[in-house]
N, CA, C and O atoms as CSV, one atom per row, in Angstrom:
chain,resi,resn,atom,element,x,y,z
A,1,MET,N,N,-4.639,44.625,0.851
A,1,MET,CA,C,-4.352,43.310,0.997
A,1,MET,C,C,-4.509,42.942,-0.638
A,1,MET,O,O,-5.332,43.438,-1.408
A,2,GLY,N,N,-3.475,41.919,-0.954
A,2,GLY,CA,C,-3.367,41.666,-2.452
A,2,GLY,C,C,-4.800,40.444,-3.014
A,2,GLY,O,O,-5.668,39.829,-2.394
A,3,ALA,N,N,-4.621,40.497,-3.705
A,3,ALA,CA,C,-5.944,40.210,-4.791
A,3,ALA,C,C,-5.804,38.271,-4.094
A,3,ALA,O,O,-6.707,37.757,-3.434
A,4,ARG,N,N,-4.460,37.528,-4.480
A,4,ARG,CA,C,-4.064,36.475,-3.932
A,4,ARG,C,C,-4.567,36.108,-2.261
A,4,ARG,O,O,-5.354,35.225,-1.920
A,5,ARG,N,N,-3.973,36.908,-1.542
A,5,ARG,CA,C,-4.445,36.648,-0.402
A,5,ARG,C,C,-5.508,36.887,-0.249
A,5,ARG,O,O,-6.005,35.861,0.215
A,6,SER,N,N,-6.367,37.750,-0.357
A,6,SER,CA,C,-7.764,37.850,-0.035
A,6,SER,C,C,-8.784,36.505,-0.850
A,6,SER,O,O,-9.873,36.036,-0.518
A,7,GLY,N,N,-7.963,36.216,-1.898
A,7,GLY,CA,C,-8.529,34.699,-2.650
A,7,GLY,C,C,-8.299,33.995,-1.458
A,7,GLY,O,O,-9.311,33.667,-0.839
A,8,ARG,N,N,-6.719,33.548,-0.779
A,8,ARG,CA,C,-7.057,32.387,-0.145
A,8,ARG,C,C,-8.027,32.555,1.153
A,8,ARG,O,O,-8.937,31.868,1.617
A,9,GLU,N,N,-7.657,33.296,1.377
A,9,GLU,CA,C,-9.111,33.741,2.941
A,9,GLU,C,C,-10.098,33.520,2.793
A,9,GLU,O,O,-10.699,32.744,3.536
A,10,ALA,N,N,-10.694,34.163,1.694
A,10,ALA,CA,C,-12.606,33.259,0.668
A,10,ALA,C,C,-12.250,32.241,0.596
A,10,ALA,O,O,-13.019,31.726,1.407
A,11,ALA,N,N,-11.351,31.067,0.078
A,11,ALA,CA,C,-11.000,30.149,-0.281
A,11,ALA,C,C,-11.520,29.220,0.809
A,11,ALA,O,O,-12.517,28.499,0.750
A,12,LEU,N,N,-10.244,29.443,2.298
A,12,LEU,CA,C,-10.612,28.668,3.456
A,12,LEU,C,C,-11.805,29.146,3.614
A,12,LEU,O,O,-12.570,28.205,3.401
A,13,GLN,N,N,-12.567,30.348,3.942
A,13,GLN,CA,C,-13.637,30.297,4.596
A,13,GLN,C,C,-14.834,29.205,3.397
A,13,GLN,O,O,-15.761,28.875,4.136
A,14,MET,N,N,-14.983,28.861,2.578
A,14,MET,CA,C,-15.455,28.329,1.790
A,14,MET,C,C,-15.252,27.000,1.887
A,14,MET,O,O,-16.226,26.267,1.714
A,15,LEU,N,N,-13.846,26.372,2.205
A,15,LEU,CA,C,-13.814,24.922,2.412
A,15,LEU,C,C,-14.297,24.484,3.890
A,15,LEU,O,O,-14.659,23.385,4.311
A,16,PHE,N,N,-14.160,25.880,4.599
A,16,PHE,CA,C,-14.640,25.892,5.787
A,16,PHE,C,C,-16.005,25.382,5.740
A,16,PHE,O,O,-16.419,24.473,6.460
A,17,GLN,N,N,-16.687,26.006,4.863
A,17,GLN,CA,C,-18.637,25.494,4.994
A,17,GLN,C,C,-18.792,24.701,4.036
A,17,GLN,O,O,-19.821,24.026,4.014
A,18,LEU,N,N,-17.959,24.587,3.142
A,18,LEU,CA,C,-18.327,23.330,2.278
A,18,LEU,C,C,-18.036,21.410,3.070
A,18,LEU,O,O,-18.624,20.378,2.749
A,19,GLU,N,N,-17.071,21.582,3.992
A,19,GLU,CA,C,-16.988,20.931,4.585
A,19,GLU,C,C,-18.087,20.400,5.527
A,19,GLU,O,O,-18.573,19.269,5.543
A,20,GLY,N,N,-18.398,21.558,6.380
A,20,GLY,CA,C,-19.733,21.543,6.758
A,20,GLY,C,C,-21.141,21.472,6.936
A,20,GLY,O,O,-21.812,21.449,7.968
A,21,SER,N,N,-21.571,21.430,5.340
A,21,SER,CA,C,-22.607,21.744,5.150
A,21,SER,C,C,-22.818,20.452,4.121
A,21,SER,O,O,-23.917,19.939,4.329
A,22,GLY,N,N,-22.310,20.003,3.412
A,22,GLY,CA,C,-22.500,19.093,2.584
A,22,GLY,C,C,-23.416,19.473,1.118
A,22,GLY,O,O,-24.273,18.757,0.599
A,23,THR,N,N,-22.934,20.840,0.647
A,23,THR,CA,C,-23.154,21.019,-0.385
A,23,THR,C,C,-22.158,20.827,-1.465
A,23,THR,O,O,-21.111,20.420,-0.964
A,24,SER,N,N,-22.052,20.992,-3.054
A,24,SER,CA,C,-21.196,20.809,-4.220
A,24,SER,C,C,-20.115,22.053,-3.541
A,24,SER,O,O,-20.310,22.649,-2.482
A,25,ALA,N,N,-19.294,22.182,-4.200
A,25,ALA,CA,C,-18.154,23.095,-4.641
A,25,ALA,C,C,-18.990,24.385,-5.146
A,25,ALA,O,O,-19.089,25.494,-4.621
A,26,ASN,N,N,-19.690,23.761,-6.612
A,26,ASN,CA,C,-20.095,25.075,-6.508
A,26,ASN,C,C,-21.504,25.909,-5.937
A,26,ASN,O,O,-21.568,27.115,-6.179
A,27,GLN,N,N,-22.496,25.322,-5.266
A,27,GLN,CA,C,-23.026,25.539,-4.378
A,27,GLN,C,C,-22.609,26.271,-2.994
A,27,GLN,O,O,-23.270,27.075,-2.338
A,28,THR,N,N,-21.277,25.737,-2.739
A,28,THR,CA,C,-20.665,26.887,-1.751
A,28,THR,C,C,-20.556,28.035,-2.152
A,28,THR,O,O,-20.921,29.117,-1.691
A,29,ILE,N,N,-19.817,27.620,-3.404
A,29,ILE,CA,C,-19.425,29.196,-3.882
A,29,ILE,C,C,-19.994,30.187,-3.666
A,29,ILE,O,O,-19.875,31.007,-2.756
A,30,ASP,N,N,-21.088,30.099,-5.100
A,30,ASP,CA,C,-22.630,30.847,-5.307
A,30,ASP,C,C,-23.169,31.205,-3.966
A,30,ASP,O,O,-23.766,32.256,-4.197
A,31,LEU,N,N,-23.288,30.978,-2.866
A,31,LEU,CA,C,-23.869,31.175,-1.667
A,31,LEU,C,C,-22.505,31.822,-0.744
A,31,LEU,O,O,-22.990,32.425,0.214
A,32,PHE,N,N,-21.455,31.874,-0.722
A,32,PHE,CA,C,-20.489,32.722,-0.484
A,32,PHE,C,C,-20.680,33.761,-1.126
A,32,PHE,O,O,-21.006,34.722,-0.428
A,33,TRP,N,N,-20.597,33.946,-2.262
A,33,TRP,CA,C,-20.318,34.926,-3.046
A,33,TRP,C,C,-21.769,36.247,-3.011
A,33,TRP,O,O,-21.776,37.467,-3.175
A,34,ARG,N,N,-22.725,35.346,-2.749
A,34,ARG,CA,C,-24.163,35.984,-2.501
A,34,ARG,C,C,-23.854,37.107,-0.959
A,34,ARG,O,O,-24.607,38.056,-0.737
A,35,THR,N,N,-22.774,36.809,-0.128
A,35,THR,CA,C,-22.644,37.756,0.606
A,35,THR,C,C,-21.825,38.654,0.417
A,35,THR,O,O,-22.482,39.689,0.532
A,36,TYR,N,N,-20.672,38.943,0.171
A,36,TYR,CA,C,-19.663,38.917,-0.343
A,36,TYR,C,C,-19.509,39.277,-2.095
A,36,TYR,O,O,-18.692,38.850,-2.911
A,37,GLU,N,N,-20.494,40.100,-2.233
A,37,GLU,CA,C,-20.598,40.443,-3.585
A,37,GLU,C,C,-19.465,41.702,-4.109
A,37,GLU,O,O,-19.291,41.976,-5.297
A,38,ASP,N,N,-18.833,42.307,-3.089
A,38,ASP,CA,C,-18.189,43.586,-3.766
A,38,ASP,C,C,-16.421,42.992,-3.530
A,38,ASP,O,O,-15.658,43.891,-3.174
A,39,ALA,N,N,-15.846,41.727,-3.689
A,39,ALA,CA,C,-14.689,41.271,-3.403
A,39,ALA,C,C,-14.403,41.644,-4.804
A,39,ALA,O,O,-15.031,42.039,-5.786
A,40,ASP,N,N,-13.166,41.346,-4.473
A,40,ASP,CA,C,-12.030,41.868,-5.830
A,40,ASP,C,C,-12.259,40.913,-7.230
A,40,ASP,O,O,-12.766,39.885,-6.783
A,41,PRO,N,N,-12.192,40.835,-7.996
A,41,PRO,CA,C,-12.232,39.875,-9.168
A,41,PRO,C,C,-11.287,39.178,-9.205
A,41,PRO,O,O,-11.582,37.992,-9.355
A,42,GLU,N,N,-10.222,39.396,-9.131
A,42,GLU,CA,C,-8.704,38.498,-9.179
A,42,GLU,C,C,-8.880,37.471,-7.959
A,42,GLU,O,O,-8.893,36.263,-8.197
A,43,GLY,N,N,-9.017,37.962,-6.640
A,43,GLY,CA,C,-9.286,37.445,-5.240
A,43,GLY,C,C,-10.214,36.482,-5.560
A,43,GLY,O,O,-9.885,35.343,-5.226
A,44,LYS,N,N,-11.563,36.635,-6.258
A,44,LYS,CA,C,-12.965,35.951,-6.609
A,44,LYS,C,C,-12.238,34.725,-7.509
A,44,LYS,O,O,-12.272,33.647,-6.916
A,45,LEU,N,N,-11.671,34.691,-8.663
A,45,LEU,CA,C,-11.568,33.560,-9.232
A,45,LEU,C,C,-10.201,33.294,-8.877
A,45,LEU,O,O,-10.012,32.380,-9.679
A,46,TYR,N,N,-9.182,33.407,-8.310
A,46,TYR,CA,C,-8.366,32.659,-7.748
A,46,TYR,C,C,-9.089,31.266,-5.936
A,46,TYR,O,O,-8.699,30.167,-5.542
A,47,ALA,N,N,-10.322,32.342,-5.403
A,47,ALA,CA,C,-10.668,31.918,-4.334
A,47,ALA,C,C,-11.811,30.577,-5.149
A,47,ALA,O,O,-12.176,29.503,-4.670
A,48,ASP,N,N,-12.038,31.019,-6.122
A,48,ASP,CA,C,-12.910,29.925,-6.821
A,48,ASP,C,C,-12.114,28.758,-7.643
A,48,ASP,O,O,-12.466,27.597,-7.432
A,49,THR,N,N,-11.116,28.995,-8.518
A,49,THR,CA,C,-10.361,27.975,-8.577
A,49,THR,C,C,-9.723,26.955,-7.690
A,49,THR,O,O,-9.716,25.760,-7.985
A,50,VAL,N,N,-8.961,27.641,-6.143
A,50,VAL,CA,C,-8.762,26.988,-4.905
A,50,VAL,C,C,-9.721,25.882,-4.685
A,50,VAL,O,O,-9.325,24.728,-4.851
A,51,VAL,N,N,-11.539,26.229,-4.153
A,51,VAL,CA,C,-12.028,25.471,-3.826
A,51,VAL,C,C,-12.345,24.487,-5.012
A,51,VAL,O,O,-11.996,23.311,-4.908
A,52,ARG,N,N,-12.925,24.886,-6.013
A,52,ARG,CA,C,-13.144,23.592,-7.388
A,52,ARG,C,C,-11.542,22.777,-6.931
A,52,ARG,O,O,-11.410,21.556,-7.017
A,53,GLY,N,N,-10.880,23.326,-6.648
A,53,GLY,CA,C,-9.681,22.630,-7.209
A,53,GLY,C,C,-9.395,21.598,-6.177
A,53,GLY,O,O,-9.235,20.456,-6.609
A,54,VAL,N,N,-9.294,21.799,-4.798
A,54,VAL,CA,C,-9.284,21.243,-3.505
A,54,VAL,C,C,-10.667,20.405,-3.954
A,54,VAL,O,O,-10.278,19.369,-4.493
A,55,ALA,N,N,-11.730,20.442,-3.943
A,55,ALA,CA,C,-13.041,19.817,-3.614
A,55,ALA,C,C,-12.771,18.560,-5.012
A,55,ALA,O,O,-13.443,17.529,-4.966
A,56,ASP,N,N,-11.649,18.791,-6.317
A,56,ASP,CA,C,-12.073,17.874,-7.388
A,56,ASP,C,C,-10.584,16.635,-6.545
A,56,ASP,O,O,-10.307,15.436,-6.581
A,57,ASN,N,N,-10.127,17.671,-6.004
A,57,ASN,CA,C,-8.672,16.560,-5.540
A,57,ASN,C,C,-8.234,16.457,-4.220
A,57,ASN,O,O,-7.085,16.478,-3.779
A,58,LEU,N,N,-9.524,16.319,-3.534
A,58,LEU,CA,C,-9.410,16.011,-1.905
A,58,LEU,C,C,-8.662,14.771,-1.545
A,58,LEU,O,O,-7.772,14.766,-0.695
A,59,ASP,N,N,-9.131,13.495,-2.358
A,59,ASP,CA,C,-8.881,12.153,-1.936
A,59,ASP,C,C,-6.982,12.118,-1.738
A,59,ASP,O,O,-6.179,11.544,-1.001
A,60,GLY,N,N,-6.927,13.186,-2.983
A,60,GLY,CA,C,-5.147,12.859,-3.108
A,60,GLY,C,C,-4.237,13.558,-2.193
A,60,GLY,O,O,-3.166,13.238,-1.677
A,61,ILE,N,N,-5.151,14.853,-2.130
A,61,ILE,CA,C,-4.780,15.804,-0.672
A,61,ILE,C,C,-4.941,15.108,0.605
A,61,ILE,O,O,-3.880,14.956,1.211
A,62,ASP,N,N,-5.858,14.704,1.102
A,62,ASP,CA,C,-5.974,13.969,2.562
A,62,ASP,C,C,-5.192,12.908,2.274
A,62,ASP,O,O,-4.982,12.418,3.383
A,63,LYS,N,N,-4.771,12.414,1.673
A,63,LYS,CA,C,-3.561,11.250,1.548
A,63,LYS,C,C,-2.483,12.165,1.860
A,63,LYS,O,O,-1.868,11.984,2.911
A,64,LYS,N,N,-2.217,12.966,1.220
A,64,LYS,CA,C,-0.489,13.304,1.535
A,64,LYS,C,C,-0.365,14.615,2.899
A,64,LYS,O,O,0.624,15.098,3.451
A,65,VAL,N,N,-1.767,14.850,3.071
A,65,VAL,CA,C,-1.723,15.313,4.271
A,65,VAL,C,C,-1.554,14.583,5.732
A,65,VAL,O,O,-1.105,14.895,6.834
A,66,THR,N,N,-2.350,13.087,4.939
A,66,THR,CA,C,-1.955,12.255,6.328
A,66,THR,C,C,-0.819,11.539,6.474
A,66,THR,O,O,-0.540,11.049,7.568
A,67,ALA,N,N,0.047,11.378,5.298
A,67,ALA,CA,C,1.322,11.034,5.292
A,67,ALA,C,C,2.395,11.848,6.263
A,67,ALA,O,O,3.066,11.361,7.172
A,68,ALA,N,N,2.363,13.325,5.778
A,68,ALA,CA,C,2.888,14.373,6.294
A,68,ALA,C,C,2.410,14.769,8.293
A,68,ALA,O,O,3.176,15.164,9.172
A,69,SER,N,N,1.447,14.567,8.356
A,69,SER,CA,C,1.105,14.654,9.925
A,69,SER,C,C,0.998,13.758,10.854
A,69,SER,O,O,-0.087,13.340,11.258
A,70,GLN,N,N,2.536,13.243,11.436
A,70,GLN,CA,C,2.544,12.596,11.636
A,70,GLN,C,C,1.741,12.339,13.357
A,70,GLN,O,O,1.989,13.088,14.302
A,71,ASN,N,N,0.931,11.325,13.429
A,71,ASN,CA,C,0.675,11.124,14.681
A,71,ASN,C,C,-0.925,11.828,15.103
A,71,ASN,O,O,-1.490,12.035,16.177
A,72,TRP,N,N,-1.299,12.062,13.639
A,72,TRP,CA,C,-2.243,12.942,14.021
A,72,TRP,C,C,-3.284,12.862,12.592
A,72,TRP,O,O,-3.069,13.533,11.583
A,73,ARG,N,N,-4.223,12.079,12.719
A,73,ARG,CA,C,-5.237,12.072,12.075
A,73,ARG,C,C,-6.439,13.045,11.439
A,73,ARG,O,O,-7.079,13.678,12.279
A,74,LEU,N,N,-6.758,13.200,10.227
A,74,LEU,CA,C,-7.532,14.227,9.699
A,74,LEU,C,C,-8.497,14.524,10.346
A,74,LEU,O,O,-9.173,15.495,10.006
A,75,GLU,N,N,-8.842,13.721,11.518
A,75,GLU,CA,C,-10.502,13.489,11.730
A,75,GLU,C,C,-10.356,14.877,13.076
A,75,GLU,O,O,-11.127,15.790,13.371
A,76,ARG,N,N,-8.675,14.366,13.760
A,76,ARG,CA,C,-8.656,15.063,15.143
A,76,ARG,C,C,-7.987,16.608,14.554
A,76,ARG,O,O,-7.824,17.358,15.516
A,77,MET,N,N,-7.782,16.925,13.907
A,77,MET,CA,C,-7.506,18.550,13.631
A,77,MET,C,C,-8.581,19.003,14.028
A,77,MET,O,O,-9.481,18.435,14.647
A,78,SER,N,N,-8.469,20.383,13.555
A,78,SER,CA,C,-9.225,21.352,13.691
A,78,SER,C,C,-9.665,21.696,12.312
A,78,SER,O,O,-8.825,21.837,11.424
A,79,ARG,N,N,-11.470,21.898,11.991
A,79,ARG,CA,C,-11.508,22.042,10.817
A,79,ARG,C,C,-10.639,23.352,10.207
A,79,ARG,O,O,-10.131,23.237,9.092
A,80,VAL,N,N,-10.503,24.455,10.883
A,80,VAL,CA,C,-9.245,25.169,10.640
A,80,VAL,C,C,-8.134,24.824,10.306
A,80,VAL,O,O,-7.733,24.955,9.149
A,81,ASP,N,N,-7.467,24.344,11.211
A,81,ASP,CA,C,-6.542,23.703,10.323
A,81,ASP,C,C,-6.343,22.595,9.235
A,81,ASP,O,O,-5.489,22.672,8.352
A,82,ARG,N,N,-7.286,21.479,9.404
A,82,ARG,CA,C,-7.457,20.663,8.110
A,82,ARG,C,C,-7.369,21.314,7.170
A,82,ARG,O,O,-6.351,21.222,6.483
A,83,ASN,N,N,-8.556,22.326,6.765
A,83,ASN,CA,C,-8.817,23.211,5.694
A,83,ASN,C,C,-7.514,23.849,4.899
A,83,ASN,O,O,-7.292,23.817,3.688
A,84,LEU,N,N,-6.648,24.493,6.052
A,84,LEU,CA,C,-5.555,25.224,5.323
A,84,LEU,C,C,-4.805,24.254,5.234
A,84,LEU,O,O,-3.887,24.599,4.490
A,85,LEU,N,N,-4.611,22.851,5.687
A,85,LEU,CA,C,-3.509,22.035,5.026
A,85,LEU,C,C,-4.169,21.787,3.403
A,85,LEU,O,O,-3.492,21.857,2.377
A,86,ARG,N,N,-5.399,21.535,3.451
A,86,ARG,CA,C,-5.739,21.092,1.926
A,86,ARG,C,C,-5.260,22.156,0.816
A,86,ARG,O,O,-4.689,21.794,-0.212
A,87,LEU,N,N,-5.591,23.727,1.166
A,87,LEU,CA,C,-5.324,24.441,0.374
A,87,LEU,C,C,-4.260,24.848,0.212
A,87,LEU,O,O,-4.021,25.312,-0.903
A,88,GLY,N,N,-3.140,24.851,1.278
A,88,GLY,CA,C,-1.208,24.667,1.280
A,88,GLY,C,C,-1.194,23.525,-0.486
A,88,GLY,O,O,-0.773,23.839,-1.599
A,89,THR,N,N,-1.797,22.307,-0.034
A,89,THR,CA,C,-1.406,21.142,-0.069
A,89,THR,C,C,-1.821,21.618,-1.664
A,89,THR,O,O,-0.919,21.792,-2.484
A,90,TRP,N,N,-3.029,21.784,-1.977
A,90,TRP,CA,C,-2.982,21.903,-3.088
A,90,TRP,C,C,-2.702,23.008,-3.733
A,90,TRP,O,O,-2.898,22.960,-4.947
A,91,GLU,N,N,-2.265,24.083,-3.255
A,91,GLU,CA,C,-1.480,25.349,-4.142
A,91,GLU,C,C,0.181,24.326,-4.105
A,91,GLU,O,O,0.855,24.628,-5.089
A,92,LEU,N,N,0.587,23.703,-3.579
A,92,LEU,CA,C,1.751,23.016,-3.842
A,92,LEU,C,C,1.703,21.888,-4.738
A,92,LEU,O,O,2.755,21.532,-5.269
A,93,MET,N,N,0.749,21.343,-4.953
A,93,MET,CA,C,0.540,20.231,-6.199
A,93,MET,C,C,0.225,20.753,-7.087
A,93,MET,O,O,0.728,20.310,-8.120
A,94,PHE,N,N,-0.618,21.795,-7.225
A,94,PHE,CA,C,-0.633,22.105,-8.739
A,94,PHE,C,C,-0.660,23.656,-8.945
A,94,PHE,O,O,-1.480,24.059,-9.770
A,95,ARG,N,N,0.207,24.682,-8.240
A,95,ARG,CA,C,0.647,25.638,-8.874
A,95,ARG,C,C,2.160,25.906,-8.620
A,95,ARG,O,O,2.954,26.439,-7.845
A,96,SER,N,N,2.060,25.294,-9.609
A,96,SER,CA,C,3.712,25.892,-9.551
A,96,SER,C,C,4.322,26.969,-10.211
A,96,SER,O,O,5.459,26.988,-10.682
A,97,ASP,N,N,3.463,27.885,-10.213
A,97,ASP,CA,C,3.910,29.498,-10.423
A,97,ASP,C,C,3.789,30.485,-9.385
A,97,ASP,O,O,3.982,31.697,-9.481
A,98,VAL,N,N,3.357,29.640,-8.123
A,98,VAL,CA,C,3.750,29.891,-6.866
A,98,VAL,C,C,4.561,29.447,-5.972
A,98,VAL,O,O,4.413,28.335,-5.466
A,99,PRO,N,N,5.705,30.412,-5.602
A,99,PRO,CA,C,7.016,30.017,-5.151
A,99,PRO,C,C,6.358,28.808,-3.414
A,99,PRO,O,O,5.241,28.845,-2.899
A,100,ARG,N,N,7.214,28.182,-3.115
A,100,ARG,CA,C,6.756,27.074,-1.968
A,100,ARG,C,C,7.340,28.383,-0.749
A,100,ARG,O,O,6.998,28.153,0.411
A,101,ALA,N,N,7.848,29.178,-0.890
A,101,ALA,CA,C,7.751,29.833,0.440
A,101,ALA,C,C,6.587,30.673,0.296
A,101,ALA,O,O,5.956,30.690,1.353
A,102,VAL,N,N,6.273,31.094,-0.246
A,102,VAL,CA,C,5.198,31.698,-0.535
A,102,VAL,C,C,3.595,31.329,0.041
A,102,VAL,O,O,2.778,32.033,0.636
A,103,ILE,N,N,3.544,29.845,-0.439
A,103,ILE,CA,C,2.402,29.023,-0.307
A,103,ILE,C,C,2.385,28.908,1.393
A,103,ILE,O,O,1.400,29.162,2.087
A,104,LEU,N,N,3.809,28.430,1.931
A,104,LEU,CA,C,4.240,28.615,3.272
A,104,LEU,C,C,3.870,29.522,4.234
A,104,LEU,O,O,3.116,29.503,5.207
A,105,ASP,N,N,4.681,30.415,3.645
A,105,ASP,CA,C,4.040,31.917,4.440
A,105,ASP,C,C,2.935,32.472,4.382
A,105,ASP,O,O,2.825,33.465,5.101
A,106,GLU,N,N,1.518,32.008,3.396
A,106,GLU,CA,C,0.636,32.822,3.890
A,106,GLU,C,C,-0.341,31.834,4.463
A,106,GLU,O,O,-1.292,32.241,5.130
A,107,ALA,N,N,-0.132,30.430,4.213
A,107,ALA,CA,C,-1.008,29.442,4.987
A,107,ALA,C,C,-0.562,29.817,6.492
A,107,ALA,O,O,-1.474,29.942,7.309
A,108,VAL,N,N,0.599,29.983,6.868
A,108,VAL,CA,C,0.623,30.680,8.188
A,108,VAL,C,C,0.484,31.536,8.386
A,108,VAL,O,O,0.895,31.736,9.529
A,109,GLU,N,N,-0.123,32.859,7.725
A,109,GLU,CA,C,-0.525,34.157,7.987
A,109,GLU,C,C,-2.040,33.619,8.270
A,109,GLU,O,O,-2.733,33.963,9.228
A,110,LEU,N,N,-2.444,32.622,7.148
A,110,LEU,CA,C,-3.769,32.374,7.770
A,110,LEU,C,C,-4.513,31.407,9.226
A,110,LEU,O,O,-5.641,31.294,9.706
A,111,ALA,N,N,-2.935,30.771,9.571
A,111,ALA,CA,C,-3.731,29.921,10.725
A,111,ALA,C,C,-3.401,30.918,12.168
A,111,ALA,O,O,-3.629,30.542,13.318
A,112,LYS,N,N,-2.869,32.131,11.821
A,112,LYS,CA,C,-2.882,33.194,12.959
A,112,LYS,C,C,-3.834,33.852,12.859
A,112,LYS,O,O,-4.539,34.074,13.844
A,113,SER,N,N,-4.008,34.158,12.106
A,113,SER,CA,C,-5.643,35.131,12.271
A,113,SER,C,C,-7.331,33.544,12.470
A,113,SER,O,O,-8.326,33.419,13.184
A,114,PHE,N,N,-6.894,33.017,11.728
A,114,PHE,CA,C,-8.024,31.995,11.926
A,114,PHE,C,C,-8.452,31.062,13.043
A,114,PHE,O,O,-9.471,30.887,13.710
A,115,GLY,N,N,-6.851,30.369,12.936
A,115,GLY,CA,C,-6.759,29.160,14.066
A,115,GLY,C,C,-6.533,29.556,15.596
A,115,GLY,O,O,-6.945,30.516,16.247
A,116,THR,N,N,-5.832,28.608,15.890
A,116,THR,CA,C,-5.524,28.570,17.323
A,116,THR,C,C,-4.212,29.551,17.693
A,116,THR,O,O,-3.797,30.544,17.096
A,117,ASP,N,N,-3.742,28.923,18.851
A,117,ASP,CA,C,-2.348,29.771,19.313
A,117,ASP,C,C,-0.873,28.813,18.483
A,117,ASP,O,O,0.269,29.166,18.190
A,118,GLU,N,N,-1.760,27.271,18.306
A,118,GLU,CA,C,-0.508,26.209,17.689
A,118,GLU,C,C,-0.683,25.874,16.318
A,118,GLU,O,O,0.072,25.204,15.613
A,119,SER,N,N,-1.689,26.380,16.036
A,119,SER,CA,C,-1.681,26.328,14.717
A,119,SER,C,C,-1.071,26.743,13.426
A,119,SER,O,O,-1.124,26.075,12.393
A,120,SER,N,N,-0.363,28.142,13.590
A,120,SER,CA,C,0.724,28.227,12.391
A,120,SER,C,C,1.830,27.300,12.531
A,120,SER,O,O,2.290,26.844,11.484
A,121,GLY,N,N,2.494,26.830,13.964
A,121,GLY,CA,C,3.413,26.392,13.349
A,121,GLY,C,C,2.950,24.595,13.280
A,121,GLY,O,O,3.884,23.886,12.905
A,122,PHE,N,N,2.138,24.136,13.479
A,122,PHE,CA,C,1.726,22.728,12.969
A,122,PHE,C,C,1.296,22.824,11.494
A,122,PHE,O,O,1.292,21.682,11.034
A,123,VAL,N,N,0.981,23.609,10.694
A,123,VAL,CA,C,0.531,24.090,9.430
A,123,VAL,C,C,1.780,24.077,8.605
A,123,VAL,O,O,1.900,23.531,7.509
A,124,ASN,N,N,2.920,24.910,9.423
A,124,ASN,CA,C,3.631,25.094,8.435
A,124,ASN,C,C,4.855,24.127,8.602
A,124,ASN,O,O,5.742,24.066,7.751
A,125,GLY,N,N,4.851,23.128,10.125
A,125,GLY,CA,C,5.199,21.776,9.805
A,125,GLY,C,C,4.949,20.739,8.622
A,125,GLY,O,O,5.756,20.177,7.882
A,126,VAL,N,N,3.607,20.676,8.688
A,126,VAL,CA,C,2.921,19.839,7.758
A,126,VAL,C,C,2.787,20.312,6.640
A,126,VAL,O,O,2.737,19.542,5.681
A,127,LEU,N,N,2.677,21.946,6.424
A,127,LEU,CA,C,2.905,21.665,4.755
A,127,LEU,C,C,4.455,21.603,3.971
A,127,LEU,O,O,4.687,21.242,2.817
A,128,ASP,N,N,5.438,22.097,5.043
A,128,ASP,CA,C,7.151,21.766,4.815
A,128,ASP,C,C,7.152,20.589,4.461
A,128,ASP,O,O,7.657,20.337,3.367
A,129,ARG,N,N,6.558,19.441,5.313
A,129,ARG,CA,C,6.499,18.328,4.725
A,129,ARG,C,C,6.131,17.726,3.483
A,129,ARG,O,O,6.692,16.975,2.685
A,130,ILE,N,N,4.802,18.392,3.578
A,130,ILE,CA,C,4.127,17.736,1.965
A,130,ILE,C,C,5.379,18.407,0.939
A,130,ILE,O,O,5.749,17.812,-0.073
A,131,ALA,N,N,5.814,19.403,1.263
A,131,ALA,CA,C,6.515,20.616,0.116
A,131,ALA,C,C,7.961,19.152,-0.206
A,131,ALA,O,O,8.445,18.890,-1.306
A,132,GLU,N,N,8.181,18.727,0.627
A,132,GLU,CA,C,9.405,17.831,0.710
A,132,GLU,C,C,9.031,16.474,-0.373
A,132,GLU,O,O,9.304,16.010,-1.480
A,133,ASN,N,N,8.237,16.256,0.798
A,133,ASN,CA,C,7.835,14.572,0.113
A,133,ASN,C,C,6.896,14.417,-1.803
A,133,ASN,O,O,6.394,13.545,-2.513
A,134,ILE,N,N,7.120,15.651,-1.823
A,134,ILE,CA,C,6.028,16.278,-3.272
A,134,ILE,C,C,7.202,16.464,-4.258
A,134,ILE,O,O,7.025,16.157,-5.437
A,135,GLY,N,N,8.524,17.004,-3.794
A,135,GLY,CA,C,9.342,17.375,-4.607
A,135,GLY,C,C,9.448,19.303,-4.645
A,135,GLY,O,O,10.231,19.875,-5.403
A,136,ARG,N,N,8.739,19.870,-3.921
A,136,ARG,CA,C,8.480,21.408,-3.836
A,136,ARG,C,C,9.530,22.100,-3.359
A,136,ARG,O,O,9.464,22.278,-2.143
A,137,LYS,N,N,10.698,22.659,-4.016
A,137,LYS,CA,C,11.640,23.209,-3.692
A,137,LYS,C,C,11.539,25.109,-3.601
A,137,LYS,O,O,10.763,25.850,-4.205
A,138,ASP,N,N,12.240,25.333,-2.973
A,138,ASP,CA,C,12.244,26.765,-3.166
A,138,ASP,C,C,12.807,27.427,-4.410
A,138,ASP,O,O,13.869,26.849,-4.642
A,139,GLU,N,N,12.684,27.968,-4.931
A,139,GLU,CA,C,13.388,29.064,-5.828
A,139,GLU,C,C,15.030,29.688,-5.504
A,139,GLU,O,O,15.131,30.739,-4.870
A,140,ARG,N,N,16.388,28.891,-6.034
A,140,ARG,CA,C,17.672,29.843,-5.577
A,140,ARG,C,C,17.868,31.227,-6.718
A,140,ARG,O,O,17.428,31.387,-7.857
A,141,ASN,N,N,18.542,31.914,-6.025
A,141,ASN,CA,C,19.216,32.722,-6.934
A,141,ASN,C,C,20.652,32.423,-7.526
A,141,ASN,O,O,21.592,31.941,-6.895
A,142,GLY,N,N,20.647,32.785,-8.808
A,142,GLY,CA,C,21.690,32.265,-9.532
A,142,GLY,C,C,21.812,30.979,-9.197
A,142,GLY,O,O,22.687,30.287,-9.716
């Protein structure tokens, strides 16, 4: 597993924990890594960056998710789907070095691993709308 993929997986788990615990992002990160001390340093750095980034920009991220998820309030989404959408939205907004297609593909793979049977399609559709809404395009060759 690549460093960013493992970082995204860890970030999803931490975002899930953060939402349910009421602790700060830094407390959640510290508690998580006590359990997973042997993590890839690059993946760990990416995960920590994602968690802090989502926590620092949560209101704006949630507004983008809400606007793109027609007929779905945040509260009605599963915690996994909601936090995957937050992770993917943060990447779309703040990681221009990561191609849109990679962000969506990685979110879909995490949805398949951690979500329900419907999660991957739902997450892909909402993130695709968010990408369109904020003007993120796929890179084109030539």
